[in-house]
N, C-alpha and C positions, 0 to 999 in steps of 0.2 A: 704103284699110281696112287697119288695124293688126293683124298676127299674133296679138297678144294678144287681141284680140276675139274671135278664133275657138279659143282655147286649150280653153275647157270643152268643146268637141266631142271632143277626145281622151280624155274621161271616156266610157267606153261608156254608163254608165248615163245621164248627162245627153244623151248623143248618141239614145239611144233614145228618152228620153222627150220631149226638144224637136222629133225629128222627127215624133213621133205627135200631140204639140200641136199642131204646123202644119199637119198633115193636117186634126185635127180642127175647129181654129179657121178653116180654110178653108170647111168645112163648114157651120159654126156661122153665118157671114158670109152662104152661099148660103141657109139657110134665114132668116135674118132679114130679107132683101132679098125674097124670094119670098113670104115670111107679109105683109109690109108690103104688097106690091103685091096679093097675093090678097084680104086684108082691106079694101082700099082699092077695088078693082073690085066687090065684092061689095055694098058699102054706099055709095060715093061719099060718105063722111063722113070727114073728117080727124080727129074725135075718135077713132074706132075705130082708125086708123092709129097715133095716139098712146099709145091704152092697150094695144096690142099692145108696143109699143116699152117702154112704161113697165114691163108684165108682165115682161117679161125682163129689166131692167135694175133694178129697184129692190130685189129679192132680193140682190143683190150685197151693197147696203148694209145690209139689214134683217137679213138671216140670217146675215153674216159672224162675229159673236161667237158666235153657236150652233155653227157649224162650226169655228172655232178652238177654242172648249171641247172638241169631239169630236174635233179632230185631236191634241189633248194627252193626251186618253183612251184612244183607239183606235189600233190599228196603223194608220199613216198610208196606206201603200200600199193596205191592203184596203179601206180607208175611201174612198179616192179611186177604187178599181176599182167599189167599189159605187155611188158617186154617178155615175160614168161609165155604168153599165149603165143607171141611172134617166134620165139624158138621153139614152140611145140608144132607150129605150122611149117616152121622149115624142116624139121624132122620129119613130120608127115609126108612131105613133098619128096624129101630122099627117099623113103619108104616106097611111095606111088613110083618115082622114077627107076628105082632098083627093080621092082617088081615088073616094069615093063621090059627094062633089060637094054633099050638102045639110047641110053642118055649119055651124050657125049662127054668127057671129063670136064672141058671148060663149064657146064652146066653144074657137074658136081663142085666145081671150085666156086662158083658165083652163089649156090645155095650154101655152101657152107661160110662164105663170107659174109651173107645176110644174118646166118644164124649167130655168127660171130659178134656182129656188130649190133643184134638185139641183147645180146649177154652184156656187151661192153657198157652200152647206154643204161641197162638195168642194174649193173652191178654195184655202182656208186650208190645207188638207193638201198641195197640191202647192208652195204657197208655203213651207211649213216643212220640205219635203223637199229644197230646191235646195241648202243647204250639206252634204248628204250625198249628193247627186247627183257633185258635181265631186270629184276626188281631191284639189287641191290649194285649200285656202281663198282663196289670193291668186286663185283665178280667178272668185270669187263675183261680184264687180261684173260682169266680163265674162258671167257666166251669167244673171244678173239682165236686163243689158242685150240679150243675146241672146232672152231671153224677150218682152222688150218688142217686140223685132224682128220676131219670129215673129208676135206680134198683129197687128202693123202690116203685116205682109206679107199675112195673111190677110185683113185689112181692104182691102187693094188688090186682091187676087187674086179674095176671094170674090164679092163683087158682079158683077165680069166674068163668072166661071163661072157665076153665076146667071143672068144675061143670056142667055148661050148655051144654057143648060139650058132656059131656061122657052121659048126660041125654038124648040128642037128637039123637047122633049118635052112637060112638063106641070109644074104646081105639084107634083104627086104626086112626081115625079122628082126636085125639088129637095129635097124634106124626106128622101127615100130616100137620096140621097147624104150628107146628114148623118148620118143614123142609120149607115151605113156607116163614115164617117170616124171615130166613136168608137170602132168596132173597132180602129183603130190604136192608140189610148190603151190598150184592154184588153190587147192583145197586149203592148206595151211595159210595162205594169205586171206582167205574168205574167213577163217576162225579168229585169227589174231587181234587182239584189241590194243590198239597203241592210243597213248595219251596224244591230244591234237598238238600239230607244229603248226607254229607261225610261220605261215608261207608267204613269199614275196607277193605283192599285190600290185606294186606298180608295174608300168609298161617299160622293161628295159631289156635292151638287145641281149641275145644270148652271148655274144662275143665279149660285151661289156661287163656281165654278170661273171664270166670266167675271168677277165681281168681283174675284177674285184675280188674275188677269190684268191687268185694269185697274191695279189698284193696283201690279203690279210693272212694268206699261209707265211709269206717269207716275212711279215711283220712280226709274227710270232716265234719267237726263238727256238721253241721246243719243235713247233711244225716245221722250221726252217731246217733245223740240223735233221730231222728224221727223214725230210725228202731229199736232202744233199746226200746223205749217209746211203739212203737205198741206193739212189743213183750209183754212188761209189762201188757199192757191193755188186750192184747188178752188171757194171762193167767189167771189176776184175776178179770176181768168185764164181757168179752166179752162172756163167758159161761152162762151169765144170758139169753141168746139166745137159747140156747140148753134146758135149764132147764124150759122155758115157760110152756110147757104142764105139768111138774110135780107141778109147781106153781098153773095151773088152777085145776088140778084134784086131787092132795094130799091134798093142802091147802085149796083151795076154793070150791071143790066136785062140779065143774061146768064142767066138761067133755069137748066135743068137743067144746061147745058153749063157755065156759069161754076159752079155747084156742083160738079160732077164735076172741074174743073179744081182748085178749091181744096182739095177733099178729098184728091184725089191728093197734091197737092203737101206738104199735111201730113203723109200717110203716107209719102212718099218722104223729107221730112228727119227723120222719127221714125226709119227703118230707119237712114239714114244715120247719125243722132246716135247710135243702139244700137250702130252697129258701132265707131264712133270714141272712144265714150267710155272704153272701158278702157285704149286708149293713152294719151289724155290724162289719165286718173288716174293711169296708171304713170309719166307723165313729170313733172306737176305736184303730184301727190297728190290723193287721193280727196277730201279735206275740201276743197282748194281747187277742185276741180271742181265740186263740188256749190253750194258758195257763189257761185261764177261763174254759174253755171246759173241758180241763184236770182234774181241780179241782173240777168242778161240778158233773161230771160223778159219782164217788162214793158217793156223798152225795144223788143224785136224787135215784140211785141205792138202798142206805138203804131206803128210803122213799118207794120204790116201795116194797121190800121185807117186811117191816113194816106195810104195809097198812092192815087195819081191814077188808076189804071186796073186792069183784072183780073190782067194779066199782072204787073205790078210787085206787087201785092198777093199774086199765088201765089210770086213769089220771097221775099217778106218771111215769107209763111205755112211755107214750107220750113224759113226760120231759127226761127221759133215751134216748128214740129215738132221741131227738133233741142234746141231750149234745154228745150222741155216733158219730152222724154224725158229728159233729163240731169237734172231735177228729180226726176222719177217713179222712175227707176232710181236716183239718188244716195240719195234720202231712203229707199227702200225697202230698199238693201243696209245703211245705219245699223241699220236696225231688224233684219234678219237677223243681223248680226254684233252687235248690242249686247244681245239677247233673250236669256234663259236657255233653253237647249236645250230643256228639259221644258215651258216655257210659250211656245215662239216661235209656235206655231198661234194661241194666243189674243192674243199681242201684236199680230201681223201682222193678225189680224181686225179689230183696233181701227183700224190703219192704214187697210185696206180700207173699214172703216166710216166713219171721216173722211173719206175721198174719196167714197165711194159715196153718201151721203147728203147730204153739203153740195153736191156738184156740182149736182144737179138742183135744190136750193134756190137756187143761185146763178143756174142758168139761166134759172129762173121770174122770179127778181127783176130781172135785166139785160134779158130779153125785154120785161117789163112796162114797163121806164124805156125802154127801146130803142124801143118802139112810140112814145113821146111826144116824145123827143129825139133819136132817130136811133141806128143801130147802130154807126156811127163813134163818136159820141160816147161812149156808153156803154162801148164797148169801152176807148177812150182813159182814161176816167174810171177804170175797174177796174183797170187796168194802172198808172195814176199811184198809185192809192191802195195798190195792192201795193208799190209801189216805197217809197213813203214810208215804210210799216210797217216793210218791212225795213230802210232804213235806219235808222229809229228803233230797231229791236231791236240792231242792230250798233253803234250808239251807247250805247244805255242798258241794253241786257242782252247783252252781247257772250259771255257764259258759253253762251247759248243757242245761238249758232253754233258756237263752238267744241266743244261737246258732239257736234257732228257728226263732228267727227274720228275 
């Protein structure tokens, strides 16, 4: 681990909010796992399981532009505090409903959607605050990478804790743990001290501000390239995440054990990548790091899809997790650095919109194709197409990649 990867933690504000976000993220993954199990146990219908997952995830893409417009209009710290309290209220409601025990699945889906919506409109404010949380702008890539690391740590730890809590207590206890975890973010937000940000004072409609943000984003070459590239990756590469269970069950015939092995491998690779990236960027340059990650991702995806057994596939997926986090963190940092400060929330929301809406579409398309031709084949095809397009961009539109510098 390179010391430069931990340097943002020397900034008091970043350390406070990062630690609190890690606690909250663990709680959110506990709730996601417990809610999926609860709804499945009640209905014995995988459709409801999918609906709960979609209800929590889809708002991230659909509502991000509105959250971005509000993040540039309002005090970001106070707005994030308000949306966090909204998420806490939804988790508390789920705990009460689970304790009562007679809530229909549709109510659980509705509450999950409300919680996801609160998170979606608050996330752009958190993203836009990152440059102000670190004392040195040179630590921004490390800050973005550490934020990705805490998300993946939560993804590894949360489900494990959910299993323990469900074994010792109840669904209600798992939801209550998530509600309490949001208190860490509330306390951190009350303690951080940020420089004043010039917020918009003119009375402008939200849709107009979103359109203005889009114009600024696509008028800035680096932001435009990052947003378009993350959409391309979301369509052709990201669906491997949704297809991991199919790879474990249909290809390797290892069921839930195989799924756990592959998911854990990807999470470990992502955490390792997040910790290594700042040092690599410092040594070789941030531009070279993100371009290499983009080109390496489809290559390691092919290795993963072509692996002869579960364990070789897990090793390859660890490399996929490392390259994937390099792409996400690298492109996100480009937007953080290149977006105008007073429009950062809106520009970042378009980045999240590109990822959050294109990924489900890609997952559905590749899942449907994979059902007919095989999971291995569709993963290789998506990775190969991504590599062809990236090489084509490098040859025909080199300025698009240079703009990431």
